[in-house]
C-alpha positions in Angstrom: 174.1 -45.0 -106.2 171.0 -43.1 -105.1 168.8 -41.4 -107.7 169.8 -37.9 -108.4 168.3 -34.9 -110.1 170.1 -33.0 -113.0 169.2 -29.7 -114.5 171.1 -27.6 -117.0 170.6 -23.9 -117.0 172.1 -20.9 -118.9 174.3 -18.4 -117.0 176.0 -15.2 -117.8 179.3 -16.0 -115.9 180.4 -19.5 -114.7 182.9 -17.8 -112.3 180.2 -15.6 -110.5 177.8 -18.5 -110.5 180.4 -20.9 -109.0 181.3 -18.3 -106.4 177.7 -17.9 -105.3 176.9 -21.6 -105.0 180.2 -22.5 -103.2 180.8 -19.4 -101.0 177.2 -18.5 -100.1 175.3 -21.7 -100.3 178.1 -24.1 -99.5 177.8 -26.4 -102.5 180.7 -28.2 -104.1 182.1 -27.9 -107.7 182.1 -31.0 -109.9 183.5 -31.1 -113.3 184.1 -27.8 -115.2 185.3 -26.6 -118.6 185.7 -23.2 -120.2 182.0 -22.7 -120.8 180.3 -24.7 -118.1 180.5 -25.8 -114.5 178.8 -28.6 -112.6 177.5 -27.7 -109.1 176.9 -30.4 -106.5 173.8 -29.1 -104.6 173.1 -31.7 -101.9 174.1 -34.5 -104.3 172.1 -33.1 -107.2 173.8 -31.9 -110.4 173.2 -28.4 -111.8 175.1 -27.7 -114.9 175.5 -24.0 -115.6 176.4 -23.2 -119.2 177.8 -19.8 -120.1 175.4 -18.4 -122.7 175.6 -14.6 -122.3 172.5 -12.5 -121.7 169.2 -14.5 -121.5 165.7 -13.8 -120.4 163.0 -16.0 -119.0 159.5 -14.4 -118.9 157.5 -16.1 -116.2 154.6 -15.1 -114.1 154.3 -15.4 -110.3 151.5 -17.2 -108.6 149.8 -17.1 -105.3 149.9 -19.9 -102.7 148.4 -19.5 -99.3 148.6 -15.7 -99.5 152.2 -15.8 -100.6 153.4 -14.7 -104.1 155.9 -17.3 -105.5 157.8 -17.3 -108.7 156.5 -19.9 -111.2 160.0 -20.7 -112.4 162.1 -21.9 -109.5 163.9 -25.0 -108.4 165.0 -26.3 -105.1 165.9 -29.1 -102.7 164.0 -30.8 -99.9 166.3 -31.2 -96.8 165.8 -32.9 -93.5 165.3 -30.6 -90.5 168.8 -30.7 -89.2 170.4 -29.9 -92.7 167.8 -27.2 -93.4 168.4 -25.5 -90.0 172.2 -25.7 -90.6 171.9 -24.1 -94.0 169.5 -21.5 -92.7 171.8 -20.5 -89.9 174.7 -20.2 -92.3 172.9 -18.1 -94.8 171.0 -15.7 -92.6 174.2 -14.0 -91.5 175.1 -13.3 -95.1 171.7 -12.6 -96.8 168.2 -11.6 -95.8 166.0 -14.7 -95.7 162.2 -14.9 -95.0 161.0 -18.2 -93.8 157.4 -19.1 -94.8 155.3 -22.0 -93.4 153.0 -23.7 -95.9 150.1 -26.1 -95.4 150.0 -25.7 -91.6 148.2 -28.7 -90.0 147.8 -30.5 -93.4 149.6 -33.2 -95.3 152.7 -31.6 -96.9 153.2 -29.1 -94.1 156.6 -27.5 -94.6 158.7 -24.4 -94.2 160.7 -22.8 -97.0 163.0 -20.0 -97.8 164.0 -18.7 -101.2 167.3 -17.4 -102.5 168.1 -15.7 -105.8 171.3 -16.6 -107.5 173.4 -14.2 -109.6 171.6 -15.3 -112.8 168.2 -14.5 -111.4 167.2 -18.1 -110.6 165.2 -18.6 -107.5 166.1 -21.6 -105.3 163.7 -22.9 -102.7 165.0 -24.8 -99.7 162.2 -26.9 -98.1 161.9 -28.8 -94.9 158.8 -31.0 -94.3 157.4 -31.5 -90.9 156.9 -35.1 -91.8 159.0 -36.3 -94.8 156.4 -39.1 -95.5 153.9 -36.4 -96.6 156.0 -34.9 -99.5 153.7 -36.4 -102.1 150.6 -37.1 -99.9 147.3 -35.5 -100.8 
């Protein structure tokens, strides 16, 4: 089995959250119970737990003249998978693609999507996958 990432996050509605990730993003549902649902996002497990109203206070930060949310999560995709997802999503939601670190190690393009709970998801595609952690 490949190494996989897991994160558990509160949500207001498991039904609305599941609908967003399956219908909009194209993720799959794993196990579920009355108060939680596992989402398979590119073979990474996100467990959303119904908790009612919640609030995360987090600041934004600037990176290369772009304001980004400090609290976000995402997935790094290969070029073909990233383009496939981008083409699927852009017909349903407004997406701005941003290029980061042009001409440098770590050059990539990203787009961000907000889920029904207010979480921001980043989808990245590196020009050269070997430079993901390179300085």
